C-alpha positions as CSV (number, residue, x, y, z in Angstrom):
1,M,-8.1,-7.2,16.4
2,S,-6.3,-10.3,17.4
3,K,-3.2,-11.2,15.4
4,Q,-3.4,-14.8,16.4
5,K,-3.9,-17.3,13.6
6,K,-7.4,-18.8,14.0
7,E,-9.0,-21.9,12.5
8,I,-11.3,-20.8,9.7
9,L,-14.7,-22.4,10.2
10,P,-17.1,-22.8,7.3
11,V,-19.6,-19.9,7.0
12,S,-22.4,-22.2,7.9
13,A,-20.9,-22.9,11.3
14,L,-21.4,-19.2,12.2
15,T,-24.7,-18.6,10.4
16,D,-26.6,-21.9,10.0
17,Q,-27.3,-20.7,6.4
18,P,-26.3,-22.2,3.0
19,E,-23.8,-20.3,1.0
20,T,-25.9,-19.8,-2.1
21,Y,-27.2,-16.2,-2.4
22,H,-24.0,-14.5,-1.2
23,I,-20.9,-15.6,0.7
24,P,-20.2,-13.0,3.4
25,V,-16.6,-11.8,3.3
26,L,-14.4,-11.4,6.3
27,L,-17.2,-12.9,8.4
28,H,-15.1,-14.0,11.4
29,E,-13.0,-10.8,11.5
30,T,-16.1,-8.6,11.3
31,I,-18.0,-10.4,14.1
32,E,-14.9,-10.2,16.2
33,G,-14.4,-6.6,15.4
34,L,-18.0,-5.7,16.4
35,H,-17.4,-7.0,19.9
36,I,-21.0,-7.9,20.2
37,V,-22.9,-7.3,23.5
38,P,-25.5,-10.0,23.9
39,D,-28.3,-7.6,24.9
40,G,-27.3,-4.9,22.4
41,I,-29.0,-3.4,19.3
42,Y,-27.1,-3.8,16.1
43,V,-27.5,-2.6,12.5
44,D,-26.7,-4.6,9.4
45,A,-26.8,-1.8,6.8
46,T,-26.4,-4.2,3.9
47,F,-28.5,-7.3,4.7
48,G,-28.2,-9.0,1.3
49,G,-28.1,-12.7,1.7
50,G,-28.2,-12.4,5.5
51,G,-24.9,-14.1,6.2
52,H,-23.4,-11.3,8.4
53,S,-26.8,-10.8,10.1
54,A,-27.1,-14.5,10.9
55,A,-23.7,-14.4,12.6
56,I,-24.7,-11.3,14.6
57,L,-27.9,-13.0,15.7
58,K,-25.9,-16.1,16.8
59,A,-23.9,-13.8,19.1
60,L,-26.9,-12.0,20.4
61,G,-28.9,-13.1,23.4
62,P,-32.8,-13.4,23.5
63,K,-33.1,-9.7,24.4
64,G,-30.7,-8.5,21.6
65,R,-32.1,-6.8,18.5
66,L,-30.9,-6.5,14.9
67,V,-32.1,-3.9,12.4
68,A,-31.4,-4.9,8.9
69,F,-31.4,-2.5,5.9
70,D,-31.4,-3.4,2.2
71,Q,-32.8,-1.4,-0.7
72,D,-32.8,-4.5,-3.0
73,A,-36.3,-6.1,-2.8
74,D,-34.7,-9.6,-3.4
75,A,-33.0,-9.4,0.0
76,A,-36.3,-9.7,1.8
77,N,-36.5,-13.4,0.6
78,N,-33.5,-14.2,2.9
79,L,-35.1,-12.9,6.2
80,P,-34.9,-15.4,9.0
81,A,-38.0,-16.3,11.1
82,D,-36.5,-14.4,14.1
83,E,-38.6,-12.0,16.2
84,R,-35.4,-10.1,17.1
85,V,-35.0,-8.9,13.5
86,L,-36.5,-5.7,12.2
87,F,-36.2,-5.4,8.4
88,V,-36.1,-1.9,6.7
89,P,-36.4,-2.1,2.9
90,Q,-34.5,1.1,2.3
91,N,-31.1,2.5,1.4
92,F,-28.9,2.8,4.4
93,R,-28.5,6.5,3.8
94,H,-31.9,6.8,5.6
95,L,-30.5,5.1,8.7
96,K,-31.3,7.7,11.3
97,R,-34.8,8.4,10.0
98,F,-35.9,4.8,10.2
99,L,-34.3,4.0,13.5
100,R,-36.1,7.0,14.9
101,L,-39.4,5.8,13.3
102,H,-39.0,2.6,15.2
103,G,-38.2,4.3,18.5
104,I,-34.4,3.6,18.4
105,S,-32.1,6.5,19.2
106,K,-28.8,4.6,19.9
107,V,-27.3,1.3,18.9
108,N,-24.4,-0.8,20.1
109,G,-22.8,-1.3,16.7
110,L,-23.2,-1.1,12.9
111,L,-21.9,-3.2,10.0
112,A,-21.9,-2.4,6.2
113,D,-20.6,-4.7,3.5
114,L,-20.5,-2.4,0.5
115,G,-20.6,-3.2,-3.2
116,V,-22.7,-5.7,-5.2
117,S,-23.7,-9.1,-3.9
118,S,-23.0,-12.3,-5.8
119,H,-26.7,-12.7,-6.4
120,Q,-26.9,-9.3,-8.1
121,F,-24.0,-10.1,-10.3
122,D,-25.4,-13.6,-11.2
123,E,-28.9,-12.4,-12.0
124,A,-28.5,-11.5,-15.7
125,A,-31.5,-9.1,-16.0
126,R,-30.0,-6.7,-13.4
127,G,-27.3,-5.6,-15.9
128,F,-24.5,-5.5,-13.3
129,S,-22.3,-8.2,-15.0
130,I,-20.3,-8.0,-18.2
131,R,-21.0,-11.8,-18.7
132,F,-24.6,-11.5,-19.7
133,N,-26.6,-9.5,-22.2
134,A,-29.3,-7.4,-20.5
135,D,-30.6,-3.9,-20.3
136,M,-28.1,-1.3,-19.1
137,D,-29.8,-1.1,-15.7
138,M,-27.5,-1.5,-12.7
139,R,-30.1,-0.2,-10.1
140,M,-29.8,-1.8,-6.7
141,D,-33.1,-0.3,-5.8
142,R,-35.4,-0.9,-8.7
143,R,-37.8,1.7,-7.4
144,Q,-35.5,4.5,-8.5
145,S,-35.8,5.8,-12.1
146,R,-32.2,6.5,-13.2
147,T,-30.5,3.5,-14.9
148,A,-27.0,3.1,-16.4
149,F,-28.6,3.6,-19.8
150,D,-29.8,7.1,-18.7
151,V,-26.3,7.9,-17.6
152,V,-24.6,7.0,-20.9
153,Q,-27.4,8.5,-22.9
154,T,-27.7,11.9,-21.2
155,Y,-24.5,12.8,-19.3
156,S,-22.2,15.3,-20.9
157,E,-18.7,14.3,-22.2
158,Q,-17.2,16.0,-19.2
159,Q,-19.4,14.2,-16.7
160,L,-18.7,10.8,-18.3
161,H,-15.0,11.5,-18.4
162,K,-15.0,12.4,-14.7
163,L,-17.0,9.3,-13.5
164,F,-15.0,6.8,-15.7
165,E,-11.7,8.3,-14.4
166,Q,-12.6,8.6,-10.7
167,Y,-15.0,5.6,-10.2
168,G,-13.5,3.1,-12.7
169,E,-9.9,4.3,-13.0
170,V,-10.3,3.7,-16.7
171,T,-7.0,4.6,-18.4
172,N,-8.5,6.3,-21.4
173,A,-11.6,7.8,-19.7
174,K,-11.5,10.9,-21.8
175,T,-11.4,8.9,-25.1
176,L,-14.2,6.6,-23.9
177,A,-16.4,9.6,-22.9
178,R,-16.0,11.3,-26.3
179,A,-16.7,8.0,-28.1
180,I,-20.0,7.6,-26.2
181,V,-21.2,11.1,-26.9
182,E,-20.3,10.7,-30.6
183,I,-22.1,7.4,-31.2
184,R,-25.1,7.5,-28.8
185,G,-27.3,9.4,-31.2
186,R,-27.0,6.8,-34.0
187,V,-26.1,3.5,-32.2
188,S,-28.2,1.9,-29.5
189,L,-26.4,1.6,-26.1
190,K,-29.5,0.2,-24.3
191,T,-28.1,-3.3,-23.7
192,T,-24.8,-4.4,-22.2
193,E,-23.8,-6.2,-25.4
194,G,-24.8,-3.3,-27.6
195,F,-22.8,-1.0,-25.3
196,K,-19.7,-3.2,-25.4
197,N,-19.8,-3.8,-29.1
198,A,-20.2,-0.1,-29.9
199,L,-17.2,0.8,-27.7
200,R,-14.8,-2.0,-28.6
201,P,-12.7,0.2,-30.9
202,V,-11.6,2.3,-27.9
203,V,-10.9,-0.6,-25.5
204,K,-7.4,-0.6,-24.1
205,G,-5.9,-3.9,-22.8
206,N,-7.9,-6.8,-21.7
207,P,-11.6,-6.2,-22.8
208,N,-13.0,-8.0,-19.8
209,K,-11.0,-6.0,-17.3
210,Y,-11.7,-2.8,-19.2
211,F,-15.5,-3.2,-19.3
212,A,-15.5,-4.4,-15.6
213,Q,-14.0,-1.1,-14.7
214,V,-16.4,0.8,-16.9
215,F,-19.4,-1.1,-15.5
216,Q,-18.2,-0.4,-11.9
217,A,-18.0,3.3,-12.6
218,L,-21.6,3.3,-14.0
219,R,-22.9,1.3,-11.1
220,I,-21.4,3.6,-8.5
221,E,-22.9,6.6,-10.3
222,V,-26.3,5.1,-10.8
223,N,-26.6,4.1,-7.1
224,Q,-24.8,7.2,-5.8
225,E,-22.7,4.8,-3.7
226,L,-20.1,7.2,-2.4
227,E,-22.7,9.9,-1.4
228,A,-24.7,7.2,0.4
229,L,-21.6,6.0,2.2
230,K,-20.8,9.5,3.4
231,E,-24.4,9.9,4.7
232,L,-24.3,6.5,6.4
233,L,-21.0,7.3,8.2
234,E,-22.2,10.8,9.4
235,Q,-25.4,9.3,10.8
236,A,-23.6,6.3,12.3
237,K,-21.5,8.8,14.3
238,E,-24.6,10.0,15.9
239,V,-26.5,6.8,16.5
240,V,-23.7,4.4,17.6
241,Q,-23.3,4.9,21.4
242,A,-20.0,5.4,23.2
243,G,-18.1,2.1,23.3
244,G,-20.1,0.8,20.3
245,R,-18.3,-0.2,17.1
246,I,-18.7,0.4,13.4
247,A,-17.3,-2.2,10.9
248,I,-17.2,-1.3,7.2
249,I,-16.1,-3.6,4.4
250,T,-15.1,-1.9,1.2
251,F,-14.3,-3.2,-2.3
252,H,-13.0,0.0,-3.9
253,S,-10.1,2.4,-3.1
254,L,-12.4,5.4,-3.0
255,E,-14.7,3.8,-0.5
256,D,-11.8,2.7,1.7
257,R,-10.2,6.2,1.7
258,L,-13.5,7.7,2.8
259,V,-13.9,5.3,5.6
260,K,-10.2,5.7,6.7
261,K,-10.6,9.5,6.7
262,F,-13.9,9.5,8.6
263,F,-12.6,7.2,11.3
264,R,-9.4,9.3,11.6
265,D,-11.0,12.7,11.5
266,G,-14.6,12.1,12.5
267,G,-15.8,13.8,9.3
268,F,-15.0,14.7,5.7
269,D,-14.1,18.4,5.9
270,Q,-10.8,19.2,4.3
271,K,-8.2,20.2,6.9
272,D,-5.8,23.1,6.3
273,D,-2.3,21.8,5.9
274,N,-0.7,25.0,7.3
275,P,1.2,23.8,10.5
276,F,0.8,27.2,12.1
277,I,-3.0,27.1,12.1
278,Q,-4.4,25.2,15.1
279,H,-7.6,23.2,14.5
280,P,-9.8,22.1,17.4
281,T,-9.6,18.3,17.7
282,E,-12.4,16.3,19.1
283,K,-11.6,12.7,19.2
284,V,-14.7,10.9,17.8
285,F,-13.3,7.3,17.2
286,K,-10.8,5.0,18.6
287,I,-9.3,3.1,15.6
288,I,-9.5,-0.7,16.2
289,T,-7.9,-1.7,12.9
290,K,-4.7,0.2,12.4
291,K,-4.5,-1.2,8.9
292,P,-7.4,-2.6,6.9
293,V,-8.1,-6.3,7.5
294,E,-7.9,-8.4,4.3
295,A,-8.9,-11.9,3.5
296,G,-6.5,-14.7,4.4
297,E,-5.2,-17.4,2.0
298,E,-7.9,-19.9,2.9
299,E,-10.8,-17.5,2.4
300,L,-9.3,-16.3,-0.9
301,K,-9.4,-19.9,-2.2
302,K,-13.0,-20.3,-1.3
303,N,-14.3,-16.9,-2.4
304,T,-12.4,-14.9,-5.0
305,R,-14.7,-11.9,-4.4
306,S,-12.9,-11.4,-1.1
307,R,-9.7,-10.5,-2.8
308,S,-10.5,-6.7,-2.9
309,A,-12.3,-6.6,0.4
310,K,-10.9,-4.4,3.2
311,L,-12.4,-4.2,6.7
312,R,-12.0,-1.2,8.9
313,V,-13.3,-1.1,12.5
314,A,-13.6,1.9,14.8
315,E,-15.1,2.4,18.3
316,R,-17.2,5.4,19.2
317,V,-15.5,7.4,21.9
């Protein structure tokens, strides 16, 4: 990635799209990192508002193709009238299956912008945000059955403790898990307000920050986000051709660590730390971003969501 300071153009200059549904983060850096070949085939694994896709299409020539995945039905409303686009209304963990279904074995690059879109946070009924009262839902794909309410209502104390500690970094995760198990039989936790009101006695520190961490943990569990990310990366290793690039934008330290490890090791297997044991090393990726790329001052002013975004790019060897 170039270290030269560049003029930050408005998103619309790259995409020709209004910044309403979702502002794509690290847009310029991502497109630069993908090193787009005009006649190539690219995958946007998280289509969302279509901002990144629009920028990819702008860099592609008339023979280029874009395969866009999104499990959220609302995303289909943002599709451009462009015959180069193939939309797959599925979770990106099914990447290889649907590429094969459409006769695609190899692609020139892949992008994933992980996490929740601004649209999902702002649509009260989805239950993602602590700002609105709604059912404890949090499903990105509303075709699936399990909701956040199912998690808090049926998981064991140990399971709840683990997910709040690992996915939300909640300081008193054990206390919170115990409180949920104790009250869920006599107090309704079906709505976001009901959940927050019932658990206020165990809140530590700023309530908004506390519940944001709790909701994040539940959302990651409901949507199996880390498992899906692992599956995406493993499949991307197979479908991205030599010289092609993978660009992943994360918003959580656990996601970022998974991406960093995968790009470094080519997989997720734990390596033996014994220096006397030799492990076969097959170089799978060339790391393009030695350190994760983060939003600059100008982007941070325009889009506060970009504050926790980290972009990593690797090239398939």
